[in-house]
C-alpha positions, 0 to 999 in steps of 0.5 A: 499467462506464460512464465515470461509474463508472470516474471515481468508482472511479478517484478512490477508488482514487487517494485511498485507496490512498495516504492511510491510510484503507484502499482495500479498506475504501472499495471494500467501502463503495461496493459496499454503500452505493451498489450498485456491483458489484465491478469486473471483473478487467481494470478492477480491474487497470487501477486498480491499475496506475494507482496503481502508475504513480503510485508509480513516477513519484513515486519515479522518481529513487529507483527509478532509483538503486536499479536502477543501484546494484543493477546495479553491485553485482551486476556487482562481485559477479560479478567478485569485486571485492566480496562480499555483506557489502559491500552496505552500501557501496551504500545504494540496493542495500541498500534493494533487499535489504530490499524483497526481504526484506520481500516474503517475509512479505507473500507467505507471508501472501498465499498461505496466508491469501488465501482466509480474509482475502478472505472478510472483504470481504463483511462491513461489520461487519469493515470498520467495526471495522478502520477504527476499528483503523486510526484507533487505529494512526494516532493512536499516532504522535502519542505517538511522540517524534521521537527514537524515529524516527532510523534511516535504514537499514531492517535485517532486523527492520524489513523483516520486521515491515513485510512482515508488516504489509503482509500483514495489511493484506489485511483490508478496513479496515486501511490498507496505507500506514498500518499499514506506515508506523507499523510502520516508525516503531515499528521506529525508522525515520525517518518519511520512510524508513518511508514510502519503504520502505512504498511501495517494498515495495508495488511487488512486492506489487501486481505479485504480486497482479495476477499471481496474479489473472490466473493464477487468473481470466484477463483477462476482458473490459472496456470500453476507454474506461472502462479508460483513464479509470479508469487515468488518474484513479487515476494522477493522483489517486494522485500528488496523494494521495502528495504530500499524504501524504508532506508530512504524514508529514514533519511528523509529522501522520499522526494527522490521518487518525484521526478520519476513519477513526473517523467512517467506521468508526462510521457503517459499524457503525451502518448494518450493525447497523440492517440 
């Protein structure tokens, strides 16, 4: 992996991991159209660590509050000052609970269907159709009235549904951020609450996926300069992409990304059917 390739892949990872245009779909596209080989495992993990750092920095205040409240609630629970039903008094700890609940269906789908879903990465046709589906998912939000998205607490149904959406997003071309945010909005979550929950839910999913990769394939080899550059670019570009996305979510403009998904999806299908 040379420096120029690591810069390009870092930019792609940073943008597409957060903007609702499918990072996996763009990776397949780059590999097929530009002749890139799949990044070595160590480099791939470096890119995902970069975007994970971006999430942790962007939502740092929320994550610190979630950790502090969870610790306080656990201490009260162990000392029997509180019972489990009183977790509602700790809204940040309550969010942690829903993240754990949402992680369950994601983990089940990831473990049971990992092999058949990942086999789809070799098909440009699948990527093209799934990008078109992602565009359809996004454009639906234009028709959702703001009165529909009013809940600020996640709840059991929304946590499970968003967790399932995140698991299905293993399919290349389906945007993880787009599908989970829209799913949350369909479950009546406020736009920003749905987006925040989506990215909180991505943290254990990313860590779990990297752990499974390392356990099954080992660390492998990588070039340190390319690894550092890819990590840094992914983190910096990811922060910028997160800021853009959250601004568009607040304004209800998630559907702005639909035409891009359709255009790229149709171009991929045109290319795949001609070859």
